[in-house]
C-alpha positions as CSV (number, residue, x, y, z in Angstrom):
1,M,-155.0,139.0,-134.7
2,D,-152.9,139.3,-137.9
3,N,-149.8,140.5,-136.1
4,L,-149.7,137.7,-133.6
5,D,-146.4,136.0,-134.3
6,V,-143.9,133.8,-132.3
7,L,-141.9,136.8,-131.1
8,T,-145.0,138.5,-129.8
9,L,-145.9,135.4,-127.9
10,S,-142.4,135.1,-126.5
11,D,-142.5,138.8,-125.4
12,L,-146.0,138.2,-123.8
13,F,-144.7,135.3,-121.7
14,F,-141.5,137.2,-120.7
15,E,-143.6,140.2,-119.6
16,A,-146.0,137.9,-117.8
17,A,-143.1,136.3,-115.8
18,E,-141.8,139.7,-114.8
19,T,-145.4,140.7,-113.8
20,E,-145.7,137.6,-111.7
21,R,-142.6,138.5,-109.7
22,K,-144.1,142.0,-109.1
23,L,-147.3,140.6,-107.6
24,P,-147.6,140.4,-103.8
25,A,-146.9,137.2,-102.1
26,A,-149.8,134.7,-101.7
27,M,-149.2,134.5,-97.9
28,R,-148.3,137.7,-96.2
29,K,-145.9,137.7,-93.2
30,Q,-147.7,138.0,-90.0
31,K,-147.1,141.2,-88.0
32,M,-146.0,140.6,-84.5
33,S,-146.9,142.9,-81.7
34,S,-143.4,143.7,-80.3
35,W,-141.1,146.6,-80.3
36,P,-138.5,146.5,-83.1
37,D,-134.8,146.2,-82.3
38,Y,-133.0,149.5,-82.6
39,P,-129.6,150.7,-81.4
40,Q,-129.4,152.9,-78.3
41,E,-126.9,155.4,-79.6
42,W,-127.9,158.8,-80.9
43,K,-125.6,158.4,-84.0
44,A,-127.4,155.2,-85.2
45,Y,-129.8,157.0,-87.5
46,G,-130.0,155.1,-90.8
47,Y,-128.2,152.0,-89.5
48,E,-130.2,149.6,-91.5
49,E,-129.4,148.8,-95.2
50,F,-131.9,150.1,-97.8
51,K,-133.7,147.3,-99.6
52,V,-134.6,148.0,-103.2
53,R,-138.0,146.4,-104.1
54,L,-139.7,145.8,-107.3
55,P,-142.4,148.3,-108.4
56,K,-146.0,147.2,-108.2
57,A,-147.6,145.7,-111.3
58,S,-149.8,148.0,-113.3
59,P,-153.3,146.9,-114.3
60,Q,-152.3,146.5,-118.0
61,Q,-149.4,144.2,-116.9
62,V,-151.9,142.1,-114.8
63,D,-154.2,141.9,-117.8
64,S,-151.5,140.7,-120.1
65,F,-150.4,138.2,-117.4
66,D,-154.0,136.8,-117.3
67,K,-154.0,136.5,-121.1
68,A,-150.7,134.6,-121.1
69,L,-151.9,132.4,-118.3
70,L,-155.2,131.6,-120.1
71,L,-153.4,130.9,-123.4
72,S,-150.9,128.6,-121.8
73,I,-153.6,126.7,-119.9
74,R,-156.0,126.4,-122.8
75,F,-153.8,125.9,-125.8
76,M,-150.6,124.2,-124.6
77,D,-149.9,120.8,-123.2
78,K,-148.3,120.2,-119.8
79,D,-144.7,119.8,-121.0
80,D,-144.8,122.8,-123.3
81,R,-146.4,125.0,-120.7
82,R,-143.8,124.1,-118.0
83,M,-140.9,124.8,-120.4
84,V,-142.3,128.1,-121.6
85,W,-142.9,129.4,-118.1
86,A,-139.4,128.1,-117.0
87,V,-137.7,129.9,-119.8
88,A,-139.8,133.1,-119.2
89,H,-138.9,133.1,-115.5
90,S,-135.3,132.5,-116.3
91,A,-135.3,135.6,-118.5
92,A,-137.2,137.8,-116.1
93,F,-135.3,141.0,-115.3
94,R,-132.2,139.9,-117.3
95,E,-130.7,141.8,-120.1
96,R,-129.1,138.8,-121.7
97,G,-132.2,136.7,-121.8
98,P,-132.8,133.1,-120.5
99,K,-130.2,131.0,-119.0
100,W,-130.3,128.3,-121.6
101,Q,-127.5,126.1,-120.3
102,Q,-128.9,126.1,-116.7
103,L,-132.4,125.2,-118.0
104,A,-130.9,122.4,-120.1
105,R,-129.1,120.9,-117.1
106,L,-132.4,121.0,-115.1
107,K,-134.1,119.0,-117.9
108,G,-131.1,116.5,-118.1
109,L,-129.9,117.8,-121.5
110,R,-126.3,118.5,-122.4
111,D,-126.7,121.6,-124.6
112,G,-128.7,124.8,-124.1
113,R,-129.5,124.9,-127.8
114,Q,-131.7,121.9,-127.3
115,I,-133.9,123.7,-124.8
116,K,-133.9,126.8,-127.0
117,R,-135.1,124.8,-130.0
118,R,-137.8,123.1,-127.9
119,Y,-138.9,126.4,-126.6
120,Q,-139.2,127.8,-130.1
121,D,-141.1,124.7,-131.2
122,A,-143.5,125.1,-128.3
123,L,-144.2,128.7,-129.3
124,I,-144.6,127.7,-133.0
125,R,-147.1,125.0,-132.0
126,L,-149.0,127.6,-129.9
127,H,-149.0,130.0,-132.8
128,Y,-150.5,127.5,-135.2
129,K,-153.1,126.4,-132.7
130,L,-154.1,130.1,-132.3
131,K,-154.2,130.6,-136.0
132,A,-156.5,127.5,-136.4
133,Q,-159.0,128.9,-133.8
134,D,-161.9,131.1,-134.7
135,D,-161.2,134.9,-134.6
136,D,-164.2,135.4,-132.3
137,I,-162.7,133.2,-129.6
138,L,-159.3,134.9,-129.8
139,G,-160.9,138.3,-129.8
140,D,-161.9,137.5,-126.2
141,Y,-158.2,137.1,-125.3
142,F,-156.7,140.0,-127.3
143,S,-159.4,142.7,-127.4
């Protein structure tokens, strides 16, 4: 628990957001019992476009997703939790990180730096709440 810092928490939430997108949908599309449409020409093999899909989440990714979810529910208030997850989902599968300006506009703010500062403050508050907890309790989350 000594190496749990703000950057580790940020990475935990970013990985959890990516894992959440890799999980299967809550409601599966119903299969219909009909013949699929296909062209009647012999040269129509491979006429559909190939759709690239995300790989399935590994068990370790699902475990870290559960840890991030439990930490956010137990140790964060509603506003901080919403902001942290919004930033994490904004950064999912992006090389450049979160879309700070777009998130600021959604919150009614003018500058993306305000959201970034609030995000960092929320993670710092979470960090200090975790430091104040008993190590036995946190061992359940990070063992």
